C-alpha positions as CSV (number, residue, x, y, z in Angstrom):
1,M,257.2,25.7,43.9
2,Q,257.4,29.2,45.0
3,S,256.3,30.0,48.6
4,R,253.6,32.5,47.5
5,L,252.1,29.8,45.2
6,T,252.5,27.2,47.7
7,D,250.5,29.4,50.2
8,A,247.8,30.2,47.6
9,L,247.2,26.5,46.8
10,R,247.1,25.7,50.6
11,E,244.9,28.5,51.9
12,G,243.0,29.7,48.7
13,P,240.6,31.0,47.5
14,F,240.5,29.3,44.1
15,H,240.7,32.5,42.1
16,E,243.7,33.8,43.8
17,A,245.5,30.5,43.5
18,L,244.7,30.4,39.9
19,R,246.0,33.9,39.1
20,T,249.2,33.2,41.2
21,A,249.9,29.9,39.4
22,I,249.5,31.7,35.9
23,A,251.7,34.6,37.0
24,E,254.3,32.1,38.4
25,R,254.4,30.3,35.1
26,G,254.8,33.6,33.0
27,L,251.8,32.6,30.7
28,S,249.3,34.9,29.1
29,L,245.6,33.8,29.3
30,H,245.8,33.4,25.4
31,R,248.7,31.0,25.9
32,V,246.8,29.1,28.6
33,R,243.7,28.8,26.2
34,H,246.1,27.4,23.6
35,H,247.5,24.8,25.9
36,L,244.0,23.7,27.0
37,A,242.9,23.5,23.5
38,R,245.7,21.0,22.7
39,Q,244.3,18.8,25.4
40,G,240.8,19.0,23.7
41,V,239.5,21.5,26.4
42,D,237.8,24.5,25.1
43,V,237.8,27.6,27.4
44,G,237.4,31.1,26.4
45,V,239.8,33.9,27.5
46,T,237.0,35.7,29.0
47,T,236.1,32.8,31.1
48,L,239.6,32.4,32.3
49,S,239.8,36.0,33.2
50,Y,236.5,35.7,35.3
51,W,237.9,32.5,36.9
52,Q,241.1,34.2,38.1
53,R,239.3,37.5,39.3
54,G,236.7,35.6,41.2
55,R,233.7,37.0,39.2
56,R,232.7,33.3,38.4
57,R,233.7,30.0,39.5
58,P,233.8,26.7,37.8
59,E,231.0,24.3,38.7
60,R,229.6,22.5,35.6
61,P,231.2,19.1,34.7
62,E,233.0,20.6,31.6
63,S,234.3,23.5,33.8
64,L,235.7,21.1,36.2
65,R,237.3,19.1,33.5
66,A,239.0,22.3,32.5
67,V,240.3,23.0,36.0
68,R,241.9,19.6,36.2
69,A,243.5,20.2,32.7
70,L,244.6,23.6,34.1
71,E,246.5,21.7,36.9
72,E,248.6,19.9,34.2
73,V,249.2,23.0,32.1
74,L,250.3,24.9,35.1
75,E,252.3,22.1,36.4
76,L,250.5,22.0,39.7
77,P,250.0,19.1,42.0
78,D,246.9,16.9,41.2
79,R,243.6,18.2,42.6
80,S,245.3,21.3,44.1
81,L,243.0,23.7,42.3
82,T,240.0,21.4,42.4
83,A,240.0,21.1,46.1
84,L,239.9,24.8,46.5
85,L,236.5,24.9,44.8
86,G,234.7,22.9,47.5
87,P,231.1,21.6,47.1
88,P,229.0,23.4,44.4
89,R,227.3,26.4,45.5
90,P,223.6,25.7,46.9
91,R,220.9,26.5,44.4
92,G,217.5,27.1,46.1
93,R,216.4,26.4,49.6
94,G,218.9,24.0,51.4
95,A,220.2,22.7,48.1
96,G,223.7,21.2,48.2
97,L,223.5,20.7,52.0
98,P,223.9,17.3,53.8
99,P,220.7,15.7,54.7
100,G,218.6,17.4,57.6
101,S,220.6,20.5,57.3
102,V,219.4,24.0,56.6
103,A,220.6,27.4,55.2
104,Y,222.2,30.1,57.4
105,R,219.2,32.2,56.8
106,E,217.1,29.7,58.8
107,V,219.2,30.1,62.1
108,L,220.8,33.6,61.9
109,P,219.0,36.9,61.4
110,Q,221.7,38.1,59.2
111,G,221.8,34.8,57.3
112,P,221.4,36.3,53.7
113,V,224.3,38.9,54.5
114,L,226.5,36.1,56.0
115,E,226.0,34.1,52.7
116,A,227.2,37.0,50.6
117,V,230.2,37.6,53.0
118,L,231.2,33.7,52.8
119,A,231.0,33.8,49.0
120,D,233.8,36.4,49.1
121,F,236.1,33.7,50.5
122,G,235.7,31.8,47.2
123,G,236.4,28.5,48.7
124,P,235.0,25.6,50.7
125,M,233.9,27.9,53.5
126,T,230.3,26.8,54.3
127,G,231.0,24.0,56.7
128,R,229.6,21.1,54.6
129,G,232.8,19.1,55.0
130,L,232.7,19.0,58.7
131,E,230.2,18.1,61.5
132,T,230.6,19.2,65.1
133,V,231.0,16.5,67.5
134,H,231.2,18.7,70.5
135,L,231.2,22.4,71.2
136,Y,231.9,24.1,74.4
137,E,231.4,27.8,74.3
138,R,231.9,30.3,77.4
139,L,230.7,33.9,77.3
140,E,232.0,36.7,79.6
141,V,229.7,39.6,80.6
142,G,231.6,42.4,81.7
143,P,230.9,45.0,84.6
144,N,229.1,47.3,82.2
145,R,226.8,44.4,81.1
146,E,228.7,44.0,77.8
147,G,229.7,40.7,76.2
148,R,233.3,41.2,76.1
149,R,234.9,37.7,75.5
150,R,233.7,34.4,73.9
151,E,235.9,31.3,74.0
152,M,235.1,28.1,72.1
153,F,236.5,24.5,72.6
154,Q,235.4,22.5,69.4
155,T,235.7,19.1,68.2
156,V,234.8,18.4,64.7
157,R,234.9,15.4,62.3
158,A,235.4,15.4,58.4
159,R,232.4,14.0,56.8
160,P,232.5,10.6,55.1
161,G,233.7,11.0,51.5
162,E,235.1,14.4,52.0
163,E,238.6,15.3,50.9
164,R,241.1,18.0,51.8
165,V,239.2,19.4,54.9
166,D,241.6,21.6,56.5
167,R,239.8,24.6,57.8
168,C,236.3,26.0,59.1
169,V,234.9,29.4,59.8
170,T,233.6,31.1,63.1
171,V,230.9,33.7,62.8
172,Y,230.6,36.5,65.5
173,R,227.4,38.7,65.6
174,G,228.1,41.8,67.8
175,D,225.5,43.3,70.2
176,P,223.9,46.8,69.2
177,G,226.5,49.5,68.9
178,C,229.4,47.0,68.1
179,D,232.4,48.3,66.2
180,V,233.6,45.3,64.1
181,D,237.0,46.8,63.6
182,K,237.7,46.3,67.3
183,V,236.7,42.8,67.3
184,Q,239.8,40.4,67.7
185,V,239.7,36.7,66.8
186,T,242.6,34.6,68.4
187,A,243.5,31.0,67.8
188,L,244.4,29.5,71.1
189,D,245.2,25.8,70.2
190,G,245.0,23.6,67.1
191,C,244.4,26.2,64.5
192,R,245.5,29.6,63.3
193,V,243.5,32.6,62.1
194,G,243.2,33.0,58.4
195,R,241.2,35.6,56.4
196,V,238.9,37.7,58.3
197,R,235.9,39.5,56.8
198,R,234.0,42.4,58.7
199,H,230.6,43.7,57.8
200,P,229.8,46.8,59.9
201,A,226.2,47.2,58.9
202,A,225.2,43.8,59.9
203,M,227.8,43.8,63.0
204,L,229.1,40.4,61.6
205,V,232.8,39.3,61.7
206,V,233.7,36.0,59.9
207,A,237.1,34.4,60.5
208,E,238.8,31.5,58.8
209,L,240.4,29.0,61.2
210,M,243.0,27.0,59.4
211,F,243.9,23.4,60.9
212,D,247.4,22.0,61.4
213,S,246.8,19.2,59.0
214,V,244.3,18.1,56.4
215,L,241.7,15.7,57.6
216,L,240.9,12.3,56.3
217,P,237.4,11.3,56.1
218,D,235.9,10.5,59.6
219,E,239.0,11.9,61.2
220,T,238.5,14.1,64.2
221,Y,240.1,17.4,65.2
222,L,240.3,19.6,68.3
223,L,240.5,23.4,68.2
224,R,240.3,26.2,70.7
225,Y,239.7,30.0,69.8
226,E,238.3,33.2,71.3
227,V,236.5,36.2,70.1
228,A,237.1,39.4,72.1
229,D,235.0,42.5,71.8
230,G,233.4,44.8,74.5
231,S,232.5,47.5,72.0
232,G,228.8,46.8,72.0
233,G,226.1,48.0,74.4
234,Q,224.2,45.9,76.9
235,C,224.1,42.2,76.3
236,D,221.0,40.3,77.5
237,I,220.9,37.3,75.4
238,Y,223.2,34.9,73.7
239,E,222.1,32.3,71.1
240,R,223.8,30.2,68.6
241,G,222.3,28.8,65.3
242,F,223.1,25.2,64.3
243,R,222.8,24.5,60.6
244,F,223.8,20.9,60.9
245,Q,223.2,18.0,63.3
246,T,225.4,18.4,66.3
247,G,226.5,15.9,68.9
248,Q,226.6,18.1,72.0
249,Y,226.6,21.8,72.7
250,V,227.5,23.3,76.1
251,L,227.0,27.1,76.7
252,Q,228.3,28.8,79.7
253,V,227.6,32.5,80.4
254,A,229.8,34.0,83.4
255,F,228.8,37.3,84.7
256,D,231.1,40.0,86.4
257,A,230.3,40.6,90.2
258,A,229.2,44.2,89.3
259,A,226.5,43.0,86.6
260,L,224.4,40.2,88.2
261,P,221.2,39.5,86.3
262,V,217.9,39.0,88.5
263,R,217.0,36.0,86.5
264,C,218.1,33.8,83.5
265,H,216.4,31.3,81.1
266,R,217.5,28.8,78.7
267,F,215.6,28.3,75.4
268,A,215.5,26.6,72.0
269,R,213.8,27.5,68.7
270,R,213.5,25.6,65.5
271,S,214.5,28.6,63.5
272,V,215.0,32.3,63.6
273,G,211.8,34.1,64.7
274,A,210.2,30.8,65.7
275,P,208.5,30.5,69.3
276,E,210.8,29.4,72.2
277,L,210.7,25.9,73.1
278,D,212.0,24.0,76.2
279,V,212.1,27.3,78.2
280,A,213.7,26.8,81.8
281,E,215.0,28.9,84.4
282,V,218.7,28.6,85.1
283,V,220.2,29.9,88.3
284,P,223.6,31.3,88.7
285,N,226.0,29.3,90.8
286,A,228.5,30.4,93.4
287,H,230.9,31.4,90.6
288,R,228.3,33.7,89.0
289,S,227.7,31.5,85.9
290,V,224.8,29.7,84.2
291,H,224.9,27.1,81.5
292,L,223.0,24.8,79.3
293,V,223.8,21.3,77.9
294,A,222.0,20.1,74.6
295,E,222.8,16.7,73.0
296,D,221.9,15.2,69.7
297,L,221.0,18.6,68.2
298,R,219.0,19.0,65.1
299,P,219.3,22.3,63.1
300,G,217.9,25.2,65.1
301,V,218.8,27.9,67.8
302,H,219.9,27.3,71.4
303,G,220.7,30.1,73.9
304,I,220.4,31.7,77.2
305,R,218.7,35.2,78.0
306,W,218.7,37.2,81.1
307,E,217.2,40.2,82.8
308,W,218.8,43.0,84.7
309,D,217.3,45.1,87.5
């Protein structure tokens, strides 16, 4: 199998893999349709064109049957195209999510924009196939009060019944004034950076993190990565939204000696815009850092805010 096709089948998205496979086999869409018809599968040329351009994606049972037939027609490994489709796209509030989970818009102000950005990936990018066992996150605040670097150490587990889970995404939301073109996402251990999407108006950067292997159901995996920025203005709060139940979250905020806050508070919220809960003051230690530890998290928002002189 050609390297380009191999990469497309491994990394996706579905429409690029399909388009590459058809091109590698040297078939026109009319010939593909003819071969499918011989297997009793009726798919129009227009539909095939939409699929390979990413304008639509197969979701209905008859469409998924056509995808499995395409794997045979195009001489591809079993389920290689099917796996790139991932779970069906959610329809309605919270649809298609694991029990007790919520949509992005519930825990992130730019949730609707983020959902549109993730749709551009065209694959299983919404995180339904993974659960977070542990997440340690460290934010460094620079001498000009800017949030300049964020490092994550994450343990994930493939959900029971999930197949071919081999990636996740990290979402970065910049501070006011952030230049998303200057944001750098770096894989440090256990992963590599795949596709990156930037949305300047929403100050969002979404990066795909590729694992070294495909996870079996219930298998755990460790990865470490960082996001470097420093282009935004003053940073006086950091919060993370959780869509799924999570085992443990540790957030550490480390301040430069030239930018020490006068007070800090940890807090939680059930959703974006909801009142703060469990508010408590946290005092910087001798190393100029504060932290919070939250366990057995339900979907919601957790963070630390601070005040300057």
